[in-house]
Every structure is written in structure tokens, then in C-alpha cells.
N, C-alpha and C positions, 0 to 999 in steps of 0.2 A: 519555304521557307527556311530561313537560317535558325542553326540551335537557339540563340540569345532571342530571337525574335519569339520562339514557342515555348520557350521558357520564363519570358516576360508575361506572355498570353495564359498560360497555367499557374502563373502565382500570381497575376491578379497585380502586377504592380506597372506603374509607369514612370520616367524618368528615371531608370534606372539600370544600372549596366549589371549584368551576371556574370563576374566573375568566374567561378567554378561550381558546382554540383557533385555534393557527395551523398551516398548511401550508407548509414549506418544498420547491418544485417540483425545486429543483435538486439538495438531498441527500436526496428524499424521505425527510423527517421529518417528522413530528407532533410539536409540542410545545403541553404544555399547561398554561398559567399558573393554580398552584392557590394555596391558603393552607389551612391550620388552621380548622376551627372554634373559636370563640372558648372553648368548653369545654377543647380538647384542645391550646389555645395558651399557654406560658408554664412550659412541664415540664420539666424533667432530662431529656435524653436517654437517660443510662444507670439512673434509678432512680424516672423517671416522678412525681416530688415536682414539686408546685405551687413554683416559682421566681419572683425578681425580675429584671427584664431586668437583662444588664450590658452589653453594646454588641449593633451590627447585624452581627457578626461578618464574613465575608470577602465579604457581599452576596448573591446569589443564587446559586441553586446548581443542578444537574440530575440527576434520577435515571432511569436507565433503566427503562421498563414494559417489558411482552407486547406484541409487537407486533401490530399490527392489517394481517394478512395480510401483505403482503410489505415494508410500511411500516414502519418504525422509528419507535416512540413513546416519548418523554421529558417527567418532569412537571419546570418549572422553579418555584421557588418562594425564599423569603426566607430564609435560614438565620442566624436572628440570636443570641446566647448568652444563657444566662440563669445567675445566678449561685446554685447549688446551696448547700445547707449543709451537703451532706456531702461532693459532688465539684467544688465549687468551678465557676470559669467554665468551663459546657459549651453544648455547642451544642444549640440544643432540640429536643426531640422532633419527629416528624413522625407522622403516624396512618397514612402510608403505607409507609414503610420502616424498618428498625431502624437503630439507630444509628452511624453512622461506617459505612455501607455504599453503593453507589452505586445500588442497584436496590431497585426495589420488593418489596415483601413477597409480591405474586403472581409475580414474576419468578424470585424466590430459590426458593420453592416448588414451581414446575415446573421449574428445573434443578435441585433436591434430587431428584425423583420421575424425571426421566429417567437420573440417575446411579446409579437402583435398577435402573435395567431397560434402556440403553444402554452402546454403548461410547463411547470417550474420542472419536471422531470426528464421530461423531452429532451428542452433546450442542452439539460446537463447533461444528460447522458450520450446525446448524439454530437455535441460540441466538446464534449470531454472538459468543462470546466466547472468550477464552484459557482454558487448560485450567488453569491458577491462578487464574485467577476462579472457575472450579469448585471448587476444594476451599477455598478464602474461602467462600463461597457455603454447602458443606456443612456446616463446620465453625460457621456462624451460625446454620445452621436447628437443628443438631444442639444445640447450647447451647439454643437455646427450650424444645425437646422434652426436655431435661435438666431445665430448669426448673421444666417443669409435672409430669414423670412421676416418682414414685417407685422407680427400676429396682431397687432392693433392699428393695423390701417384699415381706415372706413368704418370703423365702431362706432353707430349710434344709439343702438337700444343693446341693451344690456341687462342679465340677470343676476343676483347675488344670491349663493347660500351658503349652509355649511354640512359637511358630513363627516362623520364619526370614521375613522381610518384601524384607530385600535383601542383596546381596550385600557382604562385607564383615563376617560375624558381628553382625548388625543382626536383632534378636528385637523381637518382643513375646510380652507375658505376657498369657492369656486365662484370664477364668474363666466358666466358664457354670452356668445354673442347670438341675441334672438334670431339675427336676420339668415346666418349662415348656418347656428346650430352648432359652432365650433367651441370647444372650451377654450379659453382663450387665457387664463391665468388660474393659478393653486397655488396655496400658500398655506404652511401648518400654522393652525391657531385661528381662534372664531372671538375677538376684540377689534377695539376700534384700531388698534396700532396696526394690526394685520392689514385691516383694510386701507388705511390709509397708505402701505407699502403698494396697493396696486394704483391708487392715483397717483403717488410719487413718479413710479415707471410711467403712467400715460402719460404727464405731463400737462401745465396748466390748460395750453393750446387744446388739447385731445378731450379735455375733460369739460370744456366748454361746448364743444362737437355732442355730446352725449346729448340724447334728446328722450330718452325713456329708460327708468330703471326700474327693474321689478326685484321684488324681497318677500319674505315672510312675514315681515313688519316687527321685524327685533329693532329694539331702540339702537343698540350702536351700530346697527347699520342703515339708517334712517338718520342719526346725527350724523354720520360720516359724508352719506349721500347729499343731506341738505348744505353741509357746508361745501364739499367740494365740486358738486356741480347742482349750484343753485337753479339756474336754467332747466334741468332735466323736472320732464312728468316723474312723478312716483307714484309706483304703482304696487297694493298691496293681491299678493298672489291669490286667487281665490279659493283654491286647494288650502291652503292654511287657515284661510277665515274659518270657512267652513267644517275644517279639522279642529279648533276651537269650540265648536259648537259640540262636536260632536264629544269631544272630552268634556264638557259641562254636561252632556248627557248621561255619557258613563258615570258622572259623581251623581250625580242624583239616581241612577241603579242601584249604584253602591250605597249607598244610603238607604233608600226601598230595600234592598237586601238584606239591610244589617237589623232595620225595623223587622222585617219579617222575619228573621232568626230571634230576636229577644222576644216575640210574643208566647205564649204559652203554646208548647211543641215544637221552638225552636231550639235551636243548639244548647243554649242555655240552661233550659229547663230540662233536656234528654239526659242531662248529670243528674239531678233531682228527682225524678220523675223512673217508677218501674218503667220495664218495656213495652206491656199491655195498656199502658195510662197514656203514652204519645199521641198528644193531636196529627193525627197525619193531615190535616187538612193545612195548619201554619208550616209543617214541615214542607208539605208539596208547595206553598207559597215560595218560601224561599228558594224551595230548587229550582221554582221555574223561572223567576228573575233571576238567577246565577246563570241561567243558560240560555237568557232572552238578549242577550248582548248583540248577535249578529241580527237578529231582527228587527233589533233599534238602530243598528249602523247603517243597515244596508237599505238603498233607495226602495219606495215601493214598487216602482218597477220589476225590480230584481227580487222579490220575494217568493221564498217557496211556499205551498201550499200551507206547510208545517208553520213556516214563520210567518205568514200573515196570520192564520190561526191563533197564534202566539203574540201577536200585535192588537188582536183584537179583546184577547185575555186580559193584555194589561188596558185598555181602553174600558172595560169594564170593572176591575178589580184598584187601578192604581189610578185614577184621574192626575195626580202630580205628575206621575212620570210621564203618563201618557201627551199632558200638556208640556213637558219638557220636550219629547219626542216630536210635539207639532213644531215648537220655538225651532227648532232644529232642521225640522223640511222646511220652513217658511224663508229661515236663511239661506238657505239653498236655494229656494228659487227664484228669491232676487238675482242669483248670476244669469239666470236664463232668459231675463225680460231686455227689452232695449235699455239705451240711458235713460230716457225719462220717466218710463214707468219704474223702471229699478232705483230711481230716486226717490219716488213714491215710498214705495213698495218698502225700502230700507228705511224711512221713517216711519211709515207706520208701523214696523216690526221691532225698532227703537223703543216706542211706546208700548208696545204690548208687551217686550223681555221685562220694561222698567217699572209694568204693575204686575207682573206675572206671580211674584211672592215665590220666587224660588231663587235663593241666593245666587247661585253659582249663573245664573242668567241675569240676574240683576248685575251682577259684575262684570260679565261676558259685553252686556250693551254698553260699559262704561267704556269698555275696550273696543268696542264698534264707533262708539261715537268718536275715540279719537283717533280711528284712521279714517274715517267717512271721507276725508277727499281723496285719498290712494284708493280705499275700495270701487269711489265710483271712478276715479281715472283708469282702472283696471277694467269696468266695464265698459266705459268709453270706446276704450283703445283696443279693448278686445287683446289683451296683454295679461299673460300669468307665467308660472315657473315650470310649466309642462317640460320646455325643452332641457331648464335645468335639473328637474327629476329623472328627466330619461338621463340626463349625462352622469345625475348621482348614481342610478342604477346601474351602469356601465364602470362607475368607477370603482364600485362594492365589487365586481366581478374582477377587476383587474387587482384590487386589494386583496383576494383573496389567491391570485396566482402570485403576488409580491409580497406574501408572506415569509418574512425572512429577513427582508433587506433591513440593515441596523437603522438608515436615516430614513425621514418621509423623503427626499430628495430623488431617491431611485424611484421611488412610488408616483412622485409628480411628474417627474421624465418619461415614464411607462406611460403615465395616463396622458399625457401631453401628444407622445407618438404617436396616441392611438386616437384621440380626438380630436387634438390639435389641427386636422386637415391637411397632415406633412408626413402619411404614415412612410416609413422607409422602405426602399424597394429592394430585391434581392441584388446583389452583384453581377454583372453582366446582364440586366434586363434593362429595358428603356423604360 
């Protein structure tokens, strides 16, 4: 093997002429002086079009390459500018690195792979770069992947949801393919304008091909989907519907707890009474209700012996709270039935909630009536946001790794690389 061929293999470059290699013993650096082959020269760095020479640019540049053992490696070459017919004066393209990047392609690929596998500290220590540099590299790599792959191809059934990625009401709107489980799109914000961006990118023709859309019942999602995908079946996520009932139940529990505290022996009376006159029965009731949250939240089949006993105590001492619990369980049961039985059961539940004289559940039944078609559609087609919630959980883990990125673009790129179905491979691997 000739020396030039060996050095190209070691440096991980193609279409490149190795002019010379020098080693700096003081800095422990290997510097390879290179140039692009004749066919790869005089091309625009942005669009790769052949262009006429413009000037010599800012002289010679260096690009960071993968280390050789413990020795840092740099490629050094001229960086002239060409006059592109589209982009004007632009730095000429080089075959070993992306435009406007300070690292080689192999270096970028390895950093992107590590970002999907390792912690922040491991990447920065191993590659000897700053965390902001990792974010820039991830964004570049995902842009190249997106240019090659059509992530919207074959999209028929989608789920839409939002997830918080930072304190201060910072949200991402995410879209997931139900059939493949892939994350197909994400953008900062949770409003109509944000979701409109997705359907703009999808295009009218592909919007018409969408057959099912699942979401959590948010009005801003429903309005955009009804406008952009009028032929799609809209399905309300069963998990979020039951969550509404759980939140209503918890509101009733808090009201019962506050009522117990206001009775003689509750918190307000303890301030006025001497310690010896506190009635332990009222104080105990307030404490029991305070710690009954999980007994009321959990499904009956998952209750522990202690929680089952607490639930039985609630049934005997607080009929209103127990009725709210039965309403929550009744709504949960609707989603375990077939379509015909579920439609009848849901109608019966609405009538029960309307007459229950519990304000929070009266309000809830109005909400259920509003979303009844999408609830029944979810039961009929067996569609839920389960895949979306799974993707959201993974995004939360990625958010912990991505903490410190200045903008959400790097976080979105990292999430797309992890969950978009096109994970980067290590350089030199098939």
C-alpha cells in the first residue's frame, strides 16, 4: 500500500491528495497538508455547482479530524472562494468536510453517534470539544440526513402532542407516525401557528392522504386538523380522557379534605383550642383524606391491601367522594368495551355525570359531550397516543442530555437522530 493511500485511510478522507504530513512534538499534533482532487475543485460550498474562481479567500484553513490514538489530527488546506451563479462569492467546497464547518465528515459522524449513545461529559471529554460544538455538529448531521431521506413518505396515521423541554413554559410540538413509531416532526411552541408549519411542510397532497389523527383533545390541535385534514378521522386519546376524570376526582378529594380541616378539630380550630381539647376524629379524617390520593387514582386491580381498606373507609364516610371515584372508574371502563357497547356505556355515563350533583364532573360531562365523536372514533379504530407518550418519555431523557444547548434546534436535531429512524453510524462501519 502506498503512503498516500495509507494516509487517506487513516485520516478517513476521499477525493483528496495528501501533499505532506508533519508532526508537532511540542503540541502533540499531527498536521496533514491536503488539497482536493481536480474534479472536486472549484465547486460552490453550498450547492456543489461548478463555479469560476473569485479570490484566494482568507488563506489556509484547518479542519479537526479524528484523533490517532492520543494525538490530535488536523487537515490543512487552501480555502479559496468561487463565484457561484446562485449564491455569489462562496468558499469553495472541500470533499472532507461540510460547508462552514471546522471538523471533518468522519469527526462529525462520530460525534453525532456518541450523542445518541453517551452522556454529555463522555462526549466532551473523549472528543475534546465544547458542548456547544456538539450541538452545532448534531444540527449539521441531521440537516444532511433530512436532505437524503423523505421522512413524510407513506404517512397515513399520525399522533400529535406537546412536551415541555425547559422551564418557563417552553414547549415542543411533536408529530409521530403511528405505523412505524418514528418521530417525523418537531418544532418549538404549542399553538396553531406551530402546527400549521407541519402541514405546510407536508403539503396539500399528502395532507389529503392522512386518514387518522390522534391527539389529547386540545382545541388548537382540533381546529388545525379540521382545517388542513378534513377527511381524516380525529381520535381523542383515551389516556388523556381518563386523565380528565382523574383530575376532576382529585379536585373533589381536595374539597373534601378542606371541608374536613374546617370541622372542629381541623387545622383552623387547632389554633384556637388548647392542645388537650383537639378532637382527634376530625383531624384524623383530614389526614386520611390527604393521603388517599393514590388509593383513588389507581385501578382497582392494582390496589394494595392498605389502599383497598382506605377506599372502603371513604365509601362509608364520604359518599360524594366515593361517587366521584365510581364516575372515574365508569369512564375508564368505557374504553375496555367494544364499539357498540362503548357507545351505549358512554351515553349512560354522560347521563349519570349530568345528574351527579358534583360540579367538577358536571363540567367534565360537558367536555366529554363535546369530544364524544372523537372518543368513539378512538374506540372504533383502536387508536391512542401510546406511541406518542413513549416518544415523549424518550425526548425527556434526551432533554437531560441536551441540557445546555442555547437553542431548541440542537435538541430537535438530537431527538430526530435518535427517534427518526435514521440513527448515524460510526465512521468506517457499514
